N, C-alpha and C positions, 0 to 999 in steps of 0.2 A: 630403504630410504630414511634418513635420520631426521628428526625434528627437535627443536630446543625442548626446554621442560616445560615451557608455558604450554604447547600444544598438548603434550603428554599428560598435563593437568586436566585439559579440556577434554581429551578423549577418555579419560578415566569416569571423568563427570558425566560422558554421554552414555557410559555403560554400566553403571552402578546397577547393581539388584534393584529392580522395581519394588520389592516386596519388603523393602527395609523400612519404609514408613506409610502410614495410612492415616487418612482422618477420618474419624466418624462424624457425620454431621449432627448438629446440636438438634433436639427433638422440636425445639420452637421453629427450626428451618425446614423439618421433615413435615411437619404438620400441615404446611401449605402445598404439597405435593397434590398433583391432579389425579383424578379418580382414574384414569386410564393405565397409570403406575401400578395398580394392584396385581395385573396380570405381568409377573416379570417373563413369563415364558414367551408371550405374544411381544413383549417389549426386544427380547434378545432375537426372534424373528426379523422383527424390523431392520433391527441394528444390521444385519448381513447384508441389506439390499441397500440401504439408505445413502452409500456411497459410491455407487455404480455410476457409470457415465451414460449408461444405455438409455434412451429415451421414455422407456417404459419403467423406469426405476421410481420405486415408492418413493414419497415424500420423507425426508427426514422429520420424525415426530420427536421433540426433545421430551423426556419422561417427567419432567417436574419443572414447577415454576413457583416464585412467591411473589405476592404483592410488591409492585413497583414503591408503594408508598412506606414499606418497610424500612425500618432504619439500617438492616442488613442487605447486602446485595441480593439481587433476584440468584435465585438457584435453578441449575437448569441440569438434569443427566444427559450425558453424552451417550450417543448411539454407538457405541465401541465396546468391545469386549476381546480378553485375552486368557489364556489358560490361569495366569497366576492370580486373577480377581475371584477365581471361585474358591481359593482357598480361604477366604475371610471367614471369620466365626459366623456361624449361622445366628440371623437375627429375625425379628418379625417384620414380614416385607413392608407392612404398612407404615412404621415407624423408623426403619433404618435404610440409609442409602450408603454405599461405600464410595468416597471419592479417591482415586488415586492420585492426588494432586503432588507428586513427588518431584521436584526439581532435579532430581537427578536420576531419573528412570531412563532406561534405553527402551524396553518395550512399554510405552506409555499406553495406560489404558484408564478412562475416566468411565469407571464401570455403573452400569445401570444398577436397580435394586438387588440386593443381595437377599436371597430367601433360602431356606433348607433345600427347596426345591433344586436350587443350583449351585448349592455347595458341595465340595468334595475333599478329599485330603489333597494336601499341598502337592502340587506338580511344578517342577520348574520348567518355564517356556523355553523353547528352544530359540538361540539367538537368531534374529533375522540377519541375513547378508543380501547383498544385491541378486546373488543367484536365485532367490526364492521369489524373484519377480520377472515376469515377461516385460521387457521395456518395449514401449512404444514410441509415440511420435513427441518431439520436443514441444511442449505447451508453451513455454516462455524462456527469456534468458535475460540476466540481469547481470550487474558488476561483480558479483559473487560466484556465479555459477550457472546453472540451467535448471528449469523444472521440465520433468517427462513424464509421460503418462507409464503407469507401472500397472499390472494385474499380478496379484499373488496366486501364484500356480496350485496351491492347496485349495483355497477357498474360493479362487477366482473373483474375489473382490477387487474393485479398481480403485487407485489411489493417483494422487500427484506426487512424486517423488521429486524433491529438491536435492541436488546434487552438488555440493560444495566443495571445490578444490581446496586441499590442505596448504599446498605450497602458496596459492594466492591469498588464502585468509591471513597467512602469517607475513607475507610480501606486504600486503598492504594495510598490515596492523589491525585486523577485523576481526579480531580472537571475540573480544567483549561484545561485539555484534551479533556474532553467533551464539553465545553463553545466554545474551539478553532475550533472544528471540526463543529459546527453548524454556526459559523460565518464565515467560509472559503465556506461551502457548500452554506450559502445564498449570498455570494459575488459572487461566480463564475456562469458564464452564458455562457457555451461553449458545444457543443455538443460532445466532448470527455471527458468530466468530469461528473461523476456520479451525478445525480439529486436527491435533496431532496424534498419530497413533504409535509410531515407532522411531527411535531415532539408532543408528548403526554406523559403523565406519569399515572402510577398507584402506590399503596401505596408503592410497592416494587421496582418498574423497570421504568428506562425511555426508551422511544421509538423513535426510527428513522425509517420513512418510506421511503425507498430509492428505486431508478430505479432498476429494476430487470435485472439483466446482466446475461442470461441464459447459455451461452458459458463458463464460467469459467473464470479463470486468464490465463496470457499470459504464465505464466510458464508452465500451463496445457499442452500448444499446442508445445512445443518444444521437449519433450521426444520422441514421435512417429515419428520424423523427423530428429532427431539428432540436426540440426541447419536449420536456416532459409535460403531459397534461396536469392540472392540478392533483387529480387524484393520484396518478403515478408517482408525482412528487411528494406526495402526503404518505403513501403506503412506504416508500423507499427510505424516505428521512427518517419515518417511525422508527423501521428496523434499525437504521443506523443510529439514531439515538438511544434505542434500548441498549444494544450493543455497547455503545460508548459508555452509558451510565454504569454498565457491569464493570467496564475496566477502571472508570474514574473511582468507584467504590473499593476497588481492588489496590488503588494506588499507583495505577499504571497509565502512564501519557503515551500515546502512541505516537505522536510527533510528525508522522507522515501521513495524515490521513487525507485521501483525495479518491476519486473515482477508479483510478487505476489499481487502488489496493482494497477495493471494493469489489469481491466476485459474487457470482451469482451460481447457485446451485442447480441442479437439473430441474429442480421445480420453481425456480426462480426467485427463491430466498436469499437475502443477503447474506454474505458471509465474509467478515472483516479479515483482511491477511496482513503479511508483509510487517512483523514487529521487530525487525532487525535494528532500526534507529529508536525503538521505545526507551522507556525509562521507567523503572520501578522505585517511587517514593518510599523511603521509610517512614514509619508510622509517625517519626517526629516531624517530618516534613509535611505530612498529611495535615497532622494537627496544627503546625505553623501556619500553612495555607489558610485552613479555616478560622484561624484566630487572627491572621495577619492582615496586611495591605500590600500595596504595589510597591514596598521599597525594594532598593537592590539588596544583593548579597553576592558573595564570592564563592559560591560553593562549586565543585568541580562536578564532571558528569557521573561521577561515581561516589563523592563526598556527601556529607550532610549540610544542610543548610546553616549559614552563620548568622542569618538575621532572621526576623519575625514574617517573612512573607510565604515560607514554604514554597517560593520559586527555586529553581536551580540554573547555575550558570553552566552554560556549554562551553568547552574549549574549541570546539569547531562546529561549523552550519552542519544541521541535518534538518533534513526536508526538502520540498520542492518550492521554489521562489513564489509561484502563483498562489500557493496556500500557507506560507508561512506568515506567523503573525507579527506585528509590528516591535512587541516587546524583544523578540529575538533578534530582530535587526539592530535594533538600537542598544539594547544591553545584553545581547545574548543569553537572555534569561528565557526560561520555558516552565509551564505549569500546566495543570489539567485544563486551565483556562485557554491555553493556546490551541488545544484541541477544539473548543468551541468557535473561535474566530476560521478555523478549516471547515468547521461546520457549515458556518454562515456562506463560506466561499461554494461550498457543494450545493446549498439550497439555491443560490444564485445561478449555478451553472446548470442545474437539472432544471430549473424553471424558465431560464432563458436561453438554453444553448451557448453562454457566452461565459468566460472568465472574468470574473469582476475586476481582476488586476493584471494586467498584461503590457509589458513594455517590450521594445525592439531587444532590449538586452536584460541580463538579469539584475544589471545596476538600475536601470529604469523602472524594472518592474518594483524593485524593492522601495524606488521613490514613491510609487505609486499606491503601495501597501501603506508605507509610513505616513502618506499625507492623505491617506484615504480616499483617493481620487476614484470616485465610485459613480457610475451614471446607471439609471434604471430605464427599462422600456416603459413607453407611454401608456402600454395597456397592459401591466403587470398586476396581477390580483392584489389588491391592497394589502391582505392578510398575509401574503407570502413577503412582500416589500416589508412590511412591519416585523417580520419574523428575521428578515434580514438584518434590518437596522438594529434589532438588539442582539443580535451576535457579532455583527462587525464593528464592535465599538473598542476604539482605542485603549481605553483604560480596561485591563483584564478583568478585574473583579466586579466591572458593571455590566459584562456579559451575561445573557440569560443562561442559567445554568452554573453559573459560577459557585465554586465552594468556598469563596473567601466570604467571611462575615458570620462563621458559625453553621452554614446551611449543612455541611457535611454531607451523608449519604442521601439526604432529603435534597439536594441542591438541584435535582432534575426536575422537580416537581412543577416549578412554574413555567420551564421549557415545555413540557409534556402538556400542561395546562393550557398553552397559547391556543387562542381562537383557532389557527388554522387546521390545529390537529384536533379539532371537535369531533366526536365520534369514533375516535380510534381506541379500540378495545386491546390497551398495553399489554395487559395479562396473555393475551392468546394471540399476538401476531403471529409467531411461527407456526400457528396451525391454520392461519387464514390464506385462502387461495389469492395469490397477487393478480393485480389486475394487468391486462394486457397493455404491453407498452406502446402508448399511442402520442402524438403531438397535441397540443393544444388546439381547441376548436378555432382559437382564432390566431393568427400567425402572430408572434411575438414582434413588437415594433420599435425600434430605436431610431429617435433623431440624431443622436450623437454615434459615432463609429469608433470612439477611443477605446472600447474594450474588445476581446477577443471574440470572434462569429465562429462558433464551432460548425455550422450547418454550410457556410459558404467556402471554408478554407480547411478543413480536416480532412485528411486522407487518411482511410482506416481507422475511424474513430480516434482522432488525435484532436485535443482541445489546443488551437494555436489562434493566433491572433489574425482578424481579416484584415486589419491595418497595415499588417507586415505583408500577407500575400498580394494586396492591391496595391501597395505603394512601391515605385520603383527604388531601388537602392543605389546611394549615391556617397560618394565620399566627402561632397560640400555640401550635403543636404539641399540641392537645387532640385526642385521639382521638373526644370525642364532639361531633361536629360536626353543625351544622344545615345540612343540605343543601340548604336553600332560600336559603341566602345565598351569593353568589360568594365566593370565598375571596381574599384577596390575596396567597397564596402569600408568596414570600421579598422581594418587593419592599419596599424600605427607605423612610422617611420623605423621604429625600435624592433617591432615585430619582424617587418621584412629584412631587415640587418640580421636579425638573430638566425633566420633560417637561409639566408642569402647562399650559403655555400651549398645549399641541395637545388639551387635553381641554376638554370641554363642561361647563356647571355641573353640579354634582352629581355628576359622574363621576369615577371613581378607576381607578387601574390594577391590574389582576389580575395580569399577567406583564409581562415586558418583557425585552429583550435583543438583542445585537447577531446579525444573519445575513447571509448572502450571498443576494440575490435574484436569480434567473437567469431570463432570457428569450432563447431561443435562444443566440445566443454573448456576449449581455450579463450582464454580472455586476456586480452593484451591491452595496456594503456599506450594509446599512440598520438603524436602529433599529426593531424590530417591537414592537408595542405592543398586548396585549389589554386592553380598557376594560370597566368594568362595564354600559355601555350596553346590549348589548355591541357593540364595535368593534374591528376588527383594522386597525390603522393603520401606515403605514412612513414614517420620517422619515429624511432625509439627517443624519448625526449630526456632519457638519462643517459644514454650512451653516445646520443647525438650521431645515431646511424641511421642512414636509409634501408628501410626493411621492406619496403615494396611499392607497388604502383597500381592502381584500380584503371583498367583499360578503358580510355576515353573512344566513344562512338557516338554517331548521331541518334542511336536508338538507347543511348543510356538513361536509366530512369529513376530519379530518386523518388522516396516516397517516405513519409513519416508513420510510426506505427504507433507512438505515444507521446506523453510530454517529454521523453529523454531520447526514446529509439526511433532510429529511421534506417532504411535500408537503400542501398544502391543497386539496382538490377543491372548487370551487363548481359550481353547475349549468352554467355558462358557461365556466369555465376551470380550469386545474390550475396551482397556485403553486408552484413550486420553490424550496425554501430549504434553506439550510445553516446550523446553529447554529454561531457562533465557538466557543463554549466545549463543542463535541461533547456537547452534552446535549439532543437534539432532545425527549427524553421529557417535558421539562417543558412544551413546547409541548402535546402530545399531551393530557395531562393536564389543563392548563389549559383548553383549547378544550372538551374533552369535559365537563369538571366544569360549564363554562358553559352548554352545550349541554342538560345535564340540568337544570340548575337553571331555565332558561327554558322547558322542556318541562313540568316540574311546575307552572309558574305559568299556562302556557294551559289 
């Protein structure tokens, strides 16, 4: 299989020798390490079990931390080792920590304390391949590939292995996203950020061997309780904030922060993941943001800022509509302050069980975000509401935690000092036992119903709008609908005409849109079309070829899986789909309405 020179460069980048660059931490940083780091051998023993998925796996205990009030980013040792880390020059264990933060390593290791006891002559580690792992079940699927459970055949350590199809990466022009994810994971060194252990490749795929987070994502835990208790909201938001502070101090913008990208370890601690759409700011951009204002600039996603704001202009939309910041919608600009807006959305979602901004279409969602159309429950904790108010601010530099105005690495001090977080031990969050996830003592009550209701309309932990699931769909927005007639939804005459060649005589389109269709490791972009016959067909939108049909039956069952993903269960097969516009609910509504119509006719 032959690939162009760009992907060849990427592959060289992914397999450079990890021993070529090492960084010794400054003594001032090392002096802040905790006492439990003095025993490096016990730390190494812990590291071998901290990433297993078994329920009795011991908690991952980061080996060092620095005060959050320090001007430098908090520093933590990662619980991972590889043979090449043992070759470092012996140092005094109390004063030296080796960080292998090499952006071009293949056998990535962020090592613990290096001492004479664990030093040895240089040994070249064996290159990992997929054959070194026993592959288990599929843990998740996305537009780039799949994540599977993997067990190292030698060590028996368990991991999450992200498999990316090279052909798909090139075809969809996603090379830079693959590069940026690895760079950020190499830079990040925090107990609440998912660890990367190895990267390697085969002829057809790239592989990321990541920390296994066996408790799923945060979104998955909202549905059973409706919304989190104040104690749960405080703990999990504190861990998210701690990780986000670390990222921002490194000059990293996540750009897609949401509960789906916040995983939980076996001991229920936060692990932020999915940095494929992230951005690393240059030192100049970081300084410009600290000194600048919210003025516009014209930098590209990979360029440097051309004005004093430190904000970067994106050539394409990144992120998820419900969590995107107003400045990205209006000016296509983003900064670390954009993550603070997403943070406010997450606080709202955890504490109320609803999305703060949700429209029936992506466009309507953007309108709600831009106009800050926000409704609070009548019985929400006033401290939580105040925190949300100070994060969901239209002007980026006015958000609590903003780096604008010279705050720099101390920018999160006011955020962490908010009264809602009173009593939080920020330096030892990673060592604390998480509270049991329970709902609030009193059920959250809304007088308005304009925001999305997780508890009433999510299927399989999906945050979607109750107004969508409870309101009948209509082409003319008339609430007095004849339920015996399938609705045309939002499909325009232009769309009807575009796909008419795939329709049968007398057939019309009820719903259509672009989806990623997944089968195993294969991912294809398709135009999914629901017709009035009814039929569910999918078309190659580039070649304009009919590629297949999902068999219709009275037992057909559509089900949401996340803010983007949904499945259609047929008697013989489950179809895995991802809505490109992050609005799978339109498919659930359309299919269920059509099912109801034909049941009434029978």
